[in-house]
N, C-alpha and C positions, 0 to 999 in steps of 0.2 A: 764334430759335425760331419755327417756323412755327405758323400757326393750328391745324393738325392736331395737332401735338405738344402744344400748350397744351390743346386739347380732350381729347386722350388722357390727359394727366396728370390732368386734372379727372375724367375718366370713371373712372380707376383709383385715385382718391384713397383709397378705403376700404382697399385693399391697403397703400398707403403708411402710412396712419394706424395700421393694426394691426401694422406691422412696424418702422417707423422710430422711434427715440428721437432727435429732432432735436438734442438737446444734444451728441450724439456727433459731429455733423458741423458744428456751428456754427463751430468753429475754422477749417474749410476754406472757409466761406462768407463770411468777413470782407469780401471785396471787394464783396459784393452786398447785405449787410444793414447797416443802421444800428445803432449801439450800443444805442439805446433798443429796437429791435426784438429784438435778441439778448436783452436783459434781460427783455423781456416773455415771450419763449419760455421762458427759464429759470424765470421766476416761475410760468408756467402749469404747467410740469412739477412744480415743488415743491408747488403748491397742488392741482392736479387730476390729475396723472399724465402719462405719456408720450403717450397717445393724444390728449388735449386739446392738449398742446404741439405734436404733429404737425399737428393741424388748423390751429392758428394759423400754424405754419411754412409750410404749403401756401398759406394765404391770402396771406401776404407774398410767397411765391415766385411765385405766379401773377399778382401785381400788378406784378412787375418788368418793365421795358421795355428795359433795357440789352442790348446784343448780347453773346452768349456765355454768358449765365448758365445756360442749360439744360445746356450741356456742363460748366459749372462745377459744377452740381448733381450730374451723373453722376460727375465726377472726385472730388467730396467723398464720394459713396457708396463709390467704389472705395478711396480712401485710408483711410476709416474701417473698411472690412472688410465692407460690405454687398454682397457679391458676388452673392447671389441676387436682391436687389432691383435692383441695377445691371443684371443680365442681363435681368430681366423688363421693366424700363422701356426698355432699349435696343431690345429686340425687340417691345415691347408684347405680351408673352406672359406672363401671370401664372398659367399652369396649374400650374406646379411649386409655387408658393406656395399656390394654391388647394387643391391636394391635401393640404396640411398641415393643413387645417381640421379634419378628423376627429381627427387626433392632438392638436390644440390642445384640442378639446372633451373628449377623453378625459383629457388632463392636467388640465384644469380640474376634472373630476369627481374625479380621483384626488388632487388637491392636498392634502386633509387627511391621506391616507395617506403621500404623498410626504414631507411635512415631518416626520412622526413616524418614518419608516423610513430616511431618507436622511441620510448625512453628506456635505454638499456638497463639503467639501474633499477627500474621498476620490475622488470621481468627476470632479471638475473638470478634472484633467489630461487625462482621456480625452475629455471633451466640449467642451473649450475651443475646438476647431476650429469648433464650431457657434455660437460666441458672439463678440461684439465684445470686444476686449482690455479696454476700459474696464468692460464688464459683468463680466468675470472678476475684475477688481480689486475691483469693488463687492461681489461675492459673498464674496470673501475678507474684506473689511473688515466687512461685516455679520455674518459668521460669528464673527469675532474679537470684535467689540464687543457683539453682542446674543445670540450663541449659535447653535448649529447649526440649530435649528428656524427661526429667522429667516433664516438663510443659505439654507436649503432653500427657503423661501418666495420669497426673492429669485431663486434659480435658476429656479424655476417661472416667475416673471414674465419673466425673460430668455428662457427657452426658448419661451414663448408668442409672443414677438416674433421668434424666429429665422427668418431667410430661407434657411437652408441646407436643401436638400431631403432630406438624409440624417440630419438631427438625430434623428428618432425611432429609426432603427436604431442610430445611434451611441450614443444613450442606452441602448438595449437591450443592446448589447455591453458598455458600461461597467458596467451593473448585473450582467450575467452574469460579467464578469471579477472583480468584487468579491463574487460569489455573494450578491447582495442579493435578498432574497425579494420585494421590490417588483417584480422582473422577472416574477413570476407574473401580476401585474395589468397590466403594461405589455406589451400584445400588439401586436406588429408583424406584418403579414401575411407569414408565412414558414413556417407549420406544414406538416408532412409532407403533410397532405391537400390543401393548397392550393399545393403546390410546382408551379410551372410555369415554362417558359421565358418570359422577359419580352418585352415589345413590342420591335419594331425601334426604336421611339422611345427606349427606355431605353438610356442610354449604358453601363450596367454589365451586360453580357450574362452574365457568369459569376456565378451566384448560389449561395448555400449556405444551407440552413435550419439553424438552430441549435436543438437540443432538449436541454433539460436534464432528466434523469430523476432524481427524488428517491427516496431510500430511505425506510424507515419513519420514520427520524429525519432531518430535512432537513439536519442539520449534519454528516453523515457525510463524512469525507475520509480518503483513504488516503495516508499520507505515505511509507511505505517498508516493504518486506518483509524488509529485510536488516539486518545488525547495525550498519550505519552508513548515514547518508542517502546515497542513490544519487548525488546531486549532488556529494558529497564523495569519491566513490570515485576514486582515482587509477589510472593505468595500472599503476604499480608494484604497487598493492594488488591489482589484478585479476590480474596475472601471478603474484603470489606466493600470493594467497589462493584463487584459483579452482582448487582441487583438490577435485573433487566427492566428496562422501561416498558411501558405499555405498548409502544409502537414496535419494540423489538419482539415482544411476545406475539403481537399480531403478525409480524413477518414470519415468525417461526411456526405458527400454528398449522398451516397446511402440511408442512414437512413432518411435523411431529405426528400428524395423522397418517403418515406413511406415503404421502403423495409425492410424485416427482414434481419438483417445484423450481421455478426461477424466482429468486429474490431480487427484485429491482428496487433499489433505494439509494438515496443521495450519498455521495462521498462524505465521509465524516460522521455518519449516523451510527457506526458501530456494527457493520455487517459481520465482522470477525466474531463478535460476541454472540450474534444471532446463530452463526454456525456452531459455536460451542454449545449453545442451548440445544440445537438439533442433534448434535453428535452425542451429547450426554444422554438425552432421552432415548436415542436409538440404541446405545449400548446397554442401557438399563432394562430395556424391554425383553431381552432374551431370557428365557427360563433356564433353570439349572441344567447344566449339561450342554447347553447351546452357547454359541459365542458369536458376537458381532465383530466385523472387521471393516474399518473405515479407511478410505484412501482420499487424501486431499491433494488436489493438483494446483500447482502454481507455476506460471510461465517464467517469472523472473527469479533469479537466485536470491536477491535480497528479500523478496516477498516470501519465498520458500523458507529462508532461514528465520525470518521474524515471525511468521505465522506458526512455524514449528516450535519456536521458543514460547509463544503464548500458550499453545495447546499443551506443551510439555509441563509447564509450570502449573497449569490448571488440572490436567488429568492424572499426572503421576502421583499427586497427593491422594487421588481416589483409587490408586492401585492399578491403573491402566498403563500399558507400555506404549510409549510414543517414540518413533524414530523417523528417519528420512533418508532418501537416496536421491542424489542429483547427478548430473553428468560428470562432475568432478570426482565423485566417490564411487560410481557404479562399478568400476572395474575391480575394485578391491573387496567387493562383497558378493555373497551368493544371494541374489535377489529373492529367490523362492524361499530361502530360509528366513530372511529378514521379514518377509510378508507373513510367513507361518508363525513366527515367534513374537509378533507385535500386534497390538490392537488398533493403533492409529498410525498410518504410514503416510508421510509426506513425500510426494514425487514430483519431479519435473516431468511433464507428460511424455516426452520422447522415450524415457526409460521404460514406461509400460508398453509403448508401441513396439519397441525393439523386442521385449521379452514375450509379448504376445506373438510376434512374428516368428521368433525362433523356437517357440514352444516351451520356454522355461516356465511361463505362466500359461496353463492350459486354456483358461477362459476367465472371463470377468466374474464368474460365479464364485471365485475365491473371496470376493468382497461382498459385503452386505450394504454398504453405503459409499457412494462416490460424490465428492464435492469438487466442483469446478470453479476456481476463482477467476474472475473476469471472463465469464462464460460466453460473452458476446463474440469471443474469438472462435467459437465452434462453427467453422465454415471452411469450405474448400479443402485444402490439404493440410490444414493446421493439425498438429498432433491431437488436440481435443477431438476433432472430427474423426481422425483415424481410430481413436479409441471407441467412439460412438458407432462407427461403421461396424466394428467387431460386435458391439452390443446389439445393434439392430439386425445384423446377420443372424445372431443367436435368437433374437426375438422372433423375427419373421421366418426363420428356418424351422420353427416348430420344436426347438429344443425344450426338453423337460427340466433342464437345470435351472435353478432360480436365478433371477437377475438382480443386481443390486439396485437399491433406491438411488435416484439421481437428484442432486441439488446443484443449481447454478447460481452464482452471485455476480451482480454487475450494478454499476451506477446507471447504465443505459443500455437497453437492448438495441438501440439504433433503428433506423428505418431503411437503410441501404440507399438505393436510387429511387425510392418511392416518390411519386409526384402528388399523390393524394392519399386519403385515409384508407381506401380499399387496398391500394398497393402496399401501404405501410402494414396493414393487418396481415397481408400475405407474407411480407418479410418476417414479421414476428412469429407467425405460425410456422414458417420454415425453420427458424431457430428453435422453436419449441419441439418441432418434429425431430430435429437433429439431436436434441437432448432427451427425447421421449418424455417431454414434460406435459402435465395436464393442468397445471395451475401456475399463474403468474401472481406472485405475492407482492403487493405494494401497500403502502400505508394509506388507509382510507378512514378508518374509525378514529385514529389518534393523530390526525394531521396537525392539530394545534400543538400538541406536545412535540412532534417532530420539528415544526417550524421554530420552536423555541431553541432547539438544539442546532439545527442547520438553517442558517439564514441565507436567503437568496437575494444578493445585492442587485440593485438596478444597474443596467449597462448603458453607458453613454458612448456615442460614436463621434470621433473628431477627425475630420478630413483636413490634412495639411498639404501644402504645396512642396514639391521637390525643388532642387536648384534649377534655375532657369537656364544656366549653362554649366557644363561640367568638363573643364579642360583636363582634370585628373583622369577621368574615365576615358577621354579621347587618347591620352598618351598611353595608358595601360592597355587599352584595346589595340592600339597599334603594335605594342610589344607582343601581345597575344597572337595577332595575325602573323607576325614575323616568325614566332615560335611554331605556330601551326605549319607554316610553309617549310620550315626546317625539318619538322617531323615527317611531313609528307615526302620530302626529298630523299629520305633514308632508303626507301625501296619502292619500286613502282606499284607493287600490289597493295601498298598501304593507303593509297589515295582514297579508295572507297570508304575507308573508316572515317574519313573527315567529311563525308557527304551526308549531313543531316539537315532537315528542314528547320528553318526558323531558329537556328542556334544563336542564342543571345548571350554575350559575355555578362558575367556578374549575376548569374541565375542558378537556381537549383537544377534546372534542366541541363545546364552546361556541366555541372558537377556529375550528374548521372551519365552524361555522354562520356566523360573522362573515364568513369568506371567501366563503361561498355568497351571503350578502346583498350583499356588495360586487360580486361578479361579476354578479348579477342587476341591480344598479343601473347597471352599465356599458351594458346594452342597454335600459334603461328609456326609453321614448319618449313624447313628448307633442306635440301640434300646436304649442303655444307653446314654442319652443326656449329662450327666456330662463327661463321657469318650469321647464322640464325641467332646465336647468343648475342653477338654484337648489335644486331638490329633491335632485338627485344630490349636489351638494356638501354639503348639510346632512346627508344620510344618511351620507356618508362621515365627516363630523365625529363624528356620534353613535356610529357603529360603531368608530371609532378610539378614542374614550374608553372604550367597552365593552371593547375589547381590553385596554387598560391596566388597567382594573379586574380583568379576568379574570386577567391576568398577576400582579397583586398578590395575588389570592387563592391562586394556585398557590404563590407565594413564601411567603406566610403559613402555608400548609398544611405546607410542608416545611422552613421555616426560622423566622426570628423575625418577629413582627408589625412590629417596628421597621424591619426591612429592607424589608418590603412597603410600609410607609408612606413611607419615604425614596424608594422607587421612584416612588410617586405624586406626592410633593412635587416631585421633580426634573422629572417630566413636566409638571406644571402650571406650574412655573417657566418651562419652555421655551415653553409655550403663551402665557404672558403676554408673553414677550419677542418673540414673532412677531406675526402679523397681529392676533390677538385680536379676532375679529369678534363680532357680537352673540350668536351661539349659544355660542361659546367663553366669552364673558364669563358667560353664564348658567350653563353647566356648571361653570365655575370657582367661581362664587359658591355653587353647591350643595355642591361639595366642601368649600370653606372653612367653610361653615356647620357641617359635621360634623368639622372638623379637630381641634378641641379635644377632643372626645369620643374620637376615634381616637388622639390623642396619649396620653390618659390610659390607654386600654386597652392600648396597645402597650408602655407602660412598667411595667405591673403584673408584678412578678416571679413572682406565682403563676400567671401564664399562660404560663410557659416551655413550649416545645414538647417533649413527651416523647421525640420521635424524636432531637432533638439531645442529650438527656441520654444516650440509649443509644449514639449515635455517639461521644460524648465518652468513654464507658466503654470501648468497643472500642479506640479510639485510645490511651488511657492504658494499657490492658492490653498491647496489642501492642508499644508502644514501651518499656514496662517490661521485657518479655521480651527484646526485641532493640532497643537504642537506635539501631542502624544501619538500621532498617526504612525502606523506601521504599514509599510508598502511592500508588495511583491511586484517587481517589474519583470514580466516575461518577455524573452527575446528568442530568436530562432537558433542562434549558434553560440558556441562558447567563445569564439573570437570576438563576437559582439558584446558578450558579457564583460570581457576584459576592457574593451574599448569604452563602454558606457561607464564603467567604474572609474577609469582614468578621467573621463569627462566630468563626472560629478565631483571628484576630488580636486580637479583643477578649476572648478567654476566657483568664483567667489559668491555668486548669488545663491548657491546651494550649500553654503558652509555649515548649515544646520543638519545636513544629512551625514550619516555614518554608514556607508555602503558595505554590505557583505555580498559574497557571491555563492551561488549554489549551482553546480554543474554536474553532469553525469560522470560516471566512472570510465566511460569509453574515451580512450586517448587517441587523438589524431596528430598530435605533435608533442614536442618535448616539455612544454610548459603547462599545459592545461589538462585537467582531469582530476577528479577528486575521489579519494578512497571513501568507503562507507563510514569509517570513524570520523573522517573530516567533514562529511556531510552532516552527520549527527551533531558534531561540535558546533557547526555554523547554525543549525536549527535551534539548538539549545540556547545559543547566544541571542538569537533573534527572539525566542520565546520569553526568556527569563531575565535578560539584562538589557542595559542601555547601550551595549557595545555596537549594535547595528540597529538602525531604524528603517533601513530599506534593503531588501534582498533582491539582487539581480539574478534571475534564474532562467535556465532552459526548461524543457518539459520534464525534467527530473522532478519538479514540484507539481506536475499536473495532477497526479493521483495520489491519494493516500496520506500525504503529509498534512497532519492536522495542526494548523497554526491559528488557534482561536483568536489570538491578538491581532491578526491581520485585518485591517479595515479599508485598505485601498489596493486594488489590483489593477495594474496597467498592462494591457496587451499591446506591445510595441511591434507593429507589423506582424502580429502573431495570431494565426487563426488556423483551425483544423476542421475535422468533421464534428458532427453533433455530439458524439461521445466525448471527444476532447474538450468541447466547449463546456459541457455540463461539469466535467471534472475540474477544469480550470476555474470556473466561476465558484465552485465549491470551496476554493481556498479562502475566499473572503468571508470569514465566519463571524467576525465581530459585528455587533449591532451597529446600524447606521453605515455599514460599509458600502463602497462604490466600486464599480468596475468600468474602466475606460478602454476603448479600442482606439489606438492612435495609428493612423496610416495615411500615406499619400496616394494609395491605390483605391479608387472607388470600387473596384471589383472585390477587394477584401471586405469592405463594408457590406456589399451586397451578399457575399458569401456568408458572412456572419449573420445577417438578417435571415438568410435562407436557413441557417442552422437553428435559429430561434423558432422559425416556422416549423422546421422538422421536429424540434423538441415538442412543440405543442401538438403536432400531428401524432408523434409517438405516444404522448400521454393520452390523447383521445382514443387512439387505437387500442391501447391497453385497457382503458375503461370499457370500451366496446366489447373486447374479448372477455372481460370479466363478467359481462352480463349473459354470455352464452351458457346454454345448458352444458354441463360437464360431459355428458354422453355425446352430444353433438360435436363438442370441441375435440374429444378423443377420436371420433370418427374422422374428422378433418385431418388430424395429425396422422392417423394411420394411413389415410389416402396419400398424403404427402410422402410418408415413409416408403410405401410400396412403390410409388412412382419414382422416387429418387433411387431406390435400390435397383429398379429395372434399368434406369439410365446408367447407374454405376456399373452394373453387371454387363450391360451392352457395350460399354466403353472400355472394358478390359481388353488388354492387348491380345490380339489373335495369336494362337500358338504358331511358332515358326514352322515352316515346312522342313521335315527331316530330310537330310541328305543321306540316301541309302547307298551311295557309291563307296566302295572301299577306299580307305585313306591310309597313308603311311604316317607313323609317328617317328620322326627323326630326332636325334640328339640336338638340342638347341645350340650346342657349341661346335661340335665336329660334323654334324649332319649324318652320323652313322645311323643305320636303320635299327630301331628298337622293336617295333611291332606293327601290326595292322589293326585298324579299328574293328575288323571282323572278329578279332580275338578278344575284344573288350567285353567284359560283363559288369553289371551294376550290382553292388551290394548295398542293402538298406537305403536304396534310392539316392544315395549321395556319394558312394565310394565306388571306384572303377577298377575292374579286374581284367587281367590279361591271362588267358589260359594257353598252355603249350610249353614244351621244353625249351624252345629256341630262346625265349626271353631271358631265362635265368643265366644264359651265357653272355648276356649283353652288359651285365653290371657286376661290380665288386662292392663289398660292404666293409665298414669299419665300426667298432663299438660306438654307440652314441654317448656323448658327454653328459647328457641330461635325460636318462631314461624316465618315462612317465607312463601312467595309465589314463586312457580317455575312453570311457564307455566300454565297448567290446574290444578295444584295441590296447595293446601294450607296446609302447615304443621302445625298441631295443638297439637299433643300429642305424647308421646312415649308409645310403647307397650312392654309387657314382658310376658314370659311364666307364665301361671296362677298358676302353682304349687308353693306353699309357700316356699318350700325348694330349689327352683330353681331360679325363677325371671330372667331367661336369657333374655337378650335384643334381641327382635325379630325385632324391627324397629320403625316405627312411625305411627301415625294416621293422615289422611289428609281428606280434602274435595276435591272430584273430581267431577266437574260439580255439580250435585245436590245430589251426594251420599257422605255419611260419611263412609270412608273406612280405614282399617289399611293397612299400607305399610310395608312389611317386606322383608328381604334380604336373598338370598339363602345361603350366608356364615354362617347364624345363624342356619342352619339345617344340619342334616345328611340325605342322601338319601339312603333308604334301598330297595333292590329288594324284592318284595313280595314273589316270588317263592323261591329264594335261601337264603335270609337273608343277602346277601353280602351288605356291607355299603361303601359309598364313600362320600368324601367332594368335593364340587365344589366352588371355589373362586368367580366365576362369572357365571351369567346366560348363557352367550355365550358358556361356557364349558359344559353345561348340555344339551345333545342332546335328549330331550324327545319330544313326539308329542305335539305340542303347538296349542291349539284350540283358534281361535280368539274370543274376547269378542263380544257378541251380546246383545245390550240393550234390545231387545225384549224378550230375555230369562228371564229377571227379571220380566216382567209383565205377561208372558205366563205361564210357567210351574212351577215356583218356589214359587208362593204364596206371600201374603202380608208380611210375616215375613222373606222373603229371605234377608240374609245379604250378600252384595257383599264384598268380600275380595280381596285385591290386594297385590300380592307379587311383589313389584316394584323395579326395578333398571334401571337407564338409562344406556344403553350399547352402 
């Protein structure tokens, strides 16, 4: 090992200390370390942790004099799986590891939320590639021996040391795959507003933003619109069963005539098969030499997967090619090739938004038919609307390129905030304008046939009383107020976060406030970063406890106090089994101080919840009238699902019930959350066997789950907008079915009655629009489109004022002068050039470990600040056309105002609004002489 290598390893020791757990490589370092040194390192880890152990390891390592030990150290890193650290030390380039620091800081802040929301064993298979094998085993063992919260804490510890540059995004994908709500807090830079083509330096040039759009209820999932799960539909079933009913033919007719159409029909009537009818007719109409291309959009991954399965089984037997791209797979495929080589493409809509934006897909003219599932979402900034903005810009801009036919499908177009039929008509017209639709297809001629398939059960309202006194709520509210006071006392600037109007414990509004506080905490800054980290971690701990108390009050309000108390006891048991720091010890002590009193109150039979007594009466009555009754009981939260299941199982009056549960895949704690196979298993048991005769469900069962045997629907404090109401009521499909709304809140009943009125208003408005002359309707739609485009264009952000003053670009590490902005030129609108001989003296280059070609650029080497005591990574060296040029990144530099000396950092070129002079090739041959060196500061934006 040379003196330079020894010096470099010492200089970069902090990176090694933060990343390496030396006990994972000691087995490979046996030839170099004595047994007593190995034991000292292991003892240091056990007593003080991995970082102190790594410090001792480096001390012993740098004292070694034997030949070959440096390569032995690199080999040990490689064998143990420290690929990122290995690459950083081999090239003496720690920029990739350094870029992880912001994510590490974010994860430290979010640690209290992480350990209460994450089941580590669920996401471990997805993120294991970012961890060492021994770490994965440690996480499993801790989870098994000490509980999931302790396991989650161990996972955080391991992720904070991960040297894999993609671990933040891998974690994001794992959370989204499991629909875990922690993903709302785990923000990886990939939002639609920040979507841009990456640097040449980035090896993964194909990028895809993933956006998840939540409904009013975050647990909404759509499993199927058909009488059996699409994933189980065989080709024989399709051949024999796909005989369209008359009402399905009626719904498909306008679209088959080539008209842009919204198909508005009840849940469970088979809209998926209507879309197959339309798609098949569309593809068959093209003459020889021409070719149709269909894109089907679905918001939810389960819907995307299942619709794709149905279409594949139907169309592939006819010789058509069917495929799909979702956020989870987009980075591994070339989107333009997938679209080019297939006839029917299923997409989550953000995929197309991204590829239209970056130019991978030049325009929507590559498609001949677009189908939007749940098209009522086409509003505001939803990806559906972003796609249609592109479509309408092409239409209204006078483009001669053909536009695809548009089909929308929904159970309800809704009426928005309309107070009367005229306003409802305007709302529906606006949706039609957004989708460029000229026809709303509903069943009119074959209503009788439709009503035989989709039964509309009557709805009954039951108003019940709440508890007259609630000592349980009084005690928990007192604990919450004390916890709020502790949180406010952490730092003086935090008090304003706790100032909201009408904040009421035990409500959804309080839950939303907690989320607001946690997001504010994420961007809280202080000069002292250690103090900043301490404050943020503490605030997350306090708000996590407040969330659990809030959940418990909701459970107590709608179920038994005992269930709410059990929920809190489980939580604090997990807290004790995990890290249990000083704040958690104090909060646990305060809870346990009140525990005996809470136990006494929760066991008092006189404090039984009146709502449960009324629910018990309804169930007894209905099952007495019909012992074969099958019930779906809708509730707001998964915690309430669990509580009501325990109540039914423990109630001797309801011994005839066999409850099953159906919840969303989104996990907010260690115990609750169902995989898609588990959901299907529960549904199959409910449909086909006597294992369950009552299903307690969240809104996962709102849409698309066809349970024809269900004849009783109970909405337990459960109400939403008119769209949700129609879909929920559609679940009661059996003849003679009933629907009950059970609530202690008169406002809930009034809201549901308002929804019924809005449904009637929507139906009347659609019938009214269907009487309009088609030319008049198209004119109305065009008027709305022109007006909305004018508003949209006028609201576009004004271009920033360019700063024409000359600026210095200084090395971001040593502050050495690199160049002036007056020397910068722009290549191909997105790559930045510096002309002049001076700049080439400012950097040195080394061969790049992963040379690649990107467009007009061929990546060949890496470049660094030329100062020996700096060597800051400035970028790479490429061949551009006939020129050998360095490519460097703005984030590697500090921009200094020449006049004032003020300095700023810019993360992206798009944020730096200086006067950009276009590159002129003639400039090289004319005024700059033979020795001119072209320098490019490049970044794909």
